[in-house]
C-alpha positions as CSV (number, residue, x, y, z in Angstrom):
1,M,-0.5,18.4,-12.1
2,I,-2.1,21.3,-10.2
3,K,-5.5,19.7,-10.6
4,K,-4.1,16.4,-9.1
5,I,-2.6,18.4,-6.2
6,M,-5.9,20.2,-5.6
7,A,-7.8,17.0,-5.7
8,T,-5.6,15.5,-3.0
9,G,-6.1,18.5,-0.8
10,L,-9.8,18.5,-1.3
11,A,-10.0,14.7,-0.6
12,A,-8.1,15.3,2.7
13,G,-10.5,18.0,3.7
14,L,-13.5,15.8,2.9
15,L,-12.1,13.0,5.1
16,V,-12.0,15.5,8.0
17,A,-15.6,16.5,7.3
18,V,-16.8,12.9,7.0
19,G,-14.9,12.0,10.2
20,T,-16.5,14.8,12.1
21,A,-20.0,13.6,11.1
22,Q,-19.1,10.2,12.6
23,A,-17.7,11.6,15.8
24,A,-20.7,11.1,18.1
25,E,-21.2,7.5,16.9
26,D,-17.6,6.3,16.6
27,P,-14.6,8.2,18.0
28,I,-12.2,5.6,16.7
29,A,-13.5,6.0,13.1
30,T,-13.4,9.7,13.5
31,R,-9.8,9.9,14.7
32,Q,-8.8,7.4,12.0
33,A,-10.4,9.6,9.3
34,I,-8.6,12.7,10.7
35,M,-5.3,10.8,10.7
36,A,-6.0,9.6,7.2
37,S,-6.3,13.3,6.1
38,V,-3.1,14.1,8.0
39,G,-1.4,11.2,6.2
40,A,-2.5,12.5,2.8
41,A,-1.3,16.0,3.7
42,A,2.0,14.6,4.9
43,A,2.4,12.6,1.7
44,L,1.8,15.7,-0.4
45,A,4.1,17.8,1.7
46,G,6.8,15.1,1.8
47,S,6.7,14.7,-1.9
48,M,7.2,18.4,-2.4
49,M,9.9,18.6,0.2
50,K,11.8,15.8,-1.6
51,S,11.2,17.4,-5.0
52,E,9.3,14.3,-6.2
53,I,6.6,16.7,-7.3
54,A,6.9,20.4,-8.1
55,Y,6.3,22.8,-5.2
56,S,3.1,24.8,-5.4
57,P,2.1,27.5,-2.8
58,V,-1.5,26.4,-3.1
59,A,-0.6,22.8,-2.4
60,G,1.6,23.9,0.4
61,K,-1.2,25.9,2.0
62,S,-3.5,22.9,1.6
63,A,-1.2,20.6,3.4
64,I,-0.6,23.1,6.2
65,A,-4.3,23.9,6.5
66,T,-5.1,20.2,6.8
67,M,-2.5,19.7,9.6
68,N,-3.8,22.8,11.3
69,A,-7.5,21.6,11.2
70,A,-6.4,18.2,12.6
71,S,-4.4,19.8,15.4
72,H,-7.6,21.5,16.6
73,S,-9.8,18.5,16.7
74,Y,-7.8,15.3,16.9
75,G,-7.4,15.1,20.7
76,A,-11.1,15.2,21.3
77,F,-11.6,11.6,20.0
78,F,-9.9,9.5,22.7
79,P,-12.6,9.0,25.3
80,D,-12.2,6.3,27.9
81,G,-12.9,2.9,26.5
82,S,-11.9,3.8,22.9
83,N,-8.7,1.8,23.3
84,A,-10.3,-1.6,23.2
85,S,-10.6,-1.9,19.4
86,N,-8.6,-2.2,16.2
87,T,-6.6,1.0,16.6
88,K,-3.0,2.1,16.4
89,A,-3.4,4.3,19.5
90,A,-1.1,3.1,22.2
91,E,-2.2,2.5,25.8
92,A,0.1,5.4,26.8
93,I,-2.7,7.8,25.6
94,W,-4.9,6.7,28.5
95,D,-2.1,5.8,30.9
96,K,-0.3,9.2,30.5
97,P,-3.0,11.6,29.4
98,D,-1.1,14.7,30.5
99,G,1.9,13.7,28.3
100,F,-0.5,13.0,25.4
101,A,-2.1,16.4,25.9
102,A,1.3,18.1,25.9
103,E,2.1,16.4,22.6
104,L,-1.2,17.6,21.1
105,A,-0.4,21.1,22.3
106,K,3.0,21.0,20.6
107,F,1.3,19.8,17.4
108,N,-1.3,22.6,17.6
109,A,1.3,25.3,18.2
110,A,3.5,24.1,15.3
111,A,0.5,23.9,13.0
112,E,-0.7,27.3,13.9
113,K,2.7,28.8,13.4
114,A,2.9,27.1,10.0
115,M,-0.5,28.4,9.1
116,A,0.5,32.0,10.0
117,A,3.7,31.6,8.0
118,A,1.8,30.3,5.0
119,G,-0.1,33.6,4.7
120,K,-3.1,34.0,2.4
121,K,-1.5,32.3,-0.7
122,G,0.8,29.7,0.9
123,P,4.5,29.7,1.5
124,A,6.1,31.5,-1.5
125,D,8.8,28.9,-2.2
126,L,10.0,25.5,-1.2
127,D,12.4,26.7,1.4
128,A,9.7,28.7,3.1
129,F,7.4,25.6,3.0
130,K,10.1,23.4,4.5
131,A,10.7,26.0,7.3
132,A,6.9,26.0,8.1
133,M,6.3,22.2,7.8
134,G,9.5,20.9,9.4
135,P,8.4,21.7,13.0
136,V,4.9,20.2,12.3
137,F,6.5,17.0,11.1
138,G,8.7,17.0,14.2
139,T,5.7,17.0,16.5
140,C,4.2,14.1,14.5
141,K,7.4,12.0,15.0
142,S,7.6,12.9,18.7
143,C,4.0,11.9,19.4
144,H,4.2,8.7,17.4
145,E,7.2,7.5,19.3
146,T,5.2,7.2,22.5
147,Y,1.5,7.3,21.6
148,R,1.2,5.1,18.6
149,K,1.5,1.3,18.6
150,K,4.7,0.1,16.9
151,N,4.1,-1.9,13.7
C-alpha cells in the first residue's frame, strides 16, 4: 500500500517536471500537466480524508508538496492567446486578470501554510492532515467556480 501511495506521489511530481520542460513551447500543455498533478494529489488526499485508504504522513506530505509546487508555478502559464484552444480555462482568466491573480495568491498562501504545518515528516495524523489540506481544497473550489469552464 505504501509503495502504491509513493508511486502516486512520484508520478504527480514527474508530471510537474515534464510540464515544466514543455513550458516554453506549449503553455496550455504545461498548465494541463500541472493541473493533472494537482488532480492526482487531490485524489490521494481526498481518499485519505474519506478513509478510503489509510492515512500516511508520507503520502500526506507528498500531496501537500505537490499542491505547494503547483501554487508557485501554475499562474505563469496563461499568456495572452492561450485561451483559443482545447482548454478548461474560462475566459474570465483573461477578462479579469486581477481576480485570477488574487485566487492564485490565495492558493499559494494556503499551500504554503499547509506545507509549513506538514513539517519534515508530514502531518502526524489524519486530523492534522485535514486541517492542513482543507483550506487548500477551499481555494481550488473558489477558483474553479469562476475561472474554469463548466462541464
